[in-house]
N, C-alpha and C positions, 0 to 999 in steps of 0.2 A: 502491500501499499504505500508507497515512495511518491506517488502523484497528488495524494490527499492534504490540500489545504489542513496546516497546523489548527484552524476553529474549524475543523470538520473531523481532526485524527481522533478525537473521542468516540466518536459515536461508534455502535456495532454495526457490520456487513455479516453481509450473508456470503458472497463471494467478493470476497477483495477484490484478485486481479482483474474479474468484471471490471469492477467498479475503477480501477486506474485504468483501462484499457476504457475505461466511457468516459473519463475527463481528457486523454489523450484527443481520442476522438472528438469530443467538444473544442478544445484547441485554446484558443487566446479568443481574450472575451472579447476586442475588439473587431478581429475575424468574423465573430459569431456575427455584433452589431453589424459590422458591413453585409453581412447576408440577410440580416431579420430587417434593413434597411432596405435592400434590394427587392424582398417580397414583399414588403408593404408597398412600393410604387406599381406593383404587378397587381397590388389585392383588388384594385378598386377598377371595375369593369371594362368600365369606360377608358381607362391608359391602358389598360391589356389591349384593349380593341383598337387604339392608337398604334400602341407596338405591334401587335402585330399585322397591321395594314404595312406600317412601315417594314417591317420585318422582310416580306410576303413581295411586296410592290417596289421597295430602293425610297426615293427623295418623291415628297410629296409637300403639296403647301397646304399650308392653313383651311384655305375652301375648300379642297378636295376630300382631307382628311373630314373635315365635316358632311361630309356630302354621305362618304362611305360608312360613315358612324353610326351617322344620324345627331350628329352632337349640333348644335351651332355654333359659330366661329368662337366667339367669345369661351366659351367654354373650352375649346381647342385649345386657345392658344393661353388661355391661363394651364392647363393640361402640358403644354407642350413647354410652356417656362419652367412648372417643378421637375421633370424630364431631364431638360436643358441644364438644372442647378443641379440634378446629381449626377452631371455626365453621361447621362443614358444617351440623350439625342443629341443632335448639333444642327445647327441651319445654315444654310448656304443661298447668301443671296445672288440672284440672277436678276438685275435691274430692282423691278418694283415688288418682284417675286420671291418670298423664301419658300426655300423648299428643305424640307428637316429628312435626319435618316439616324439611326440610331448607328453608335459607335462604339457601345459597350459591349466589348465583346463576351462576359460572362451573360450578360440580359439576354446578349442572340441567342445562345446558346440555350435559353432554358427556353424562348421564343421557340426556336426550332424542335423542343419535344411538345411546345404544346401545340406545335401549328400541323406537329404529323401526326394526327389523327384525324386532320381537316386539311384533304390534300387541295 
């Protein structure tokens, strides 16, 4: 039980070796927080729909995303602002039009799994 933190070392265990394996599997708290934050971005159905559309089609403008998802333009813009701030998407300006695309590789891999059941 070499991985058990001192504040939990006095607790009785059933399978001590598995406790250490579980602690190792959980890993660093910051790493867990990063993944939890990523999952929270995907937990909203509208944001997930936006990301799936971008993942499947490539760069799209706000108005096109609004039509594809059934959202209004301001709601799409607000969701994209959040996703951009989190480093998940980026916008590329072409004249007056900004097209967004997914840039976070970990999110892209998650979207690939989400889209796998839906050809």
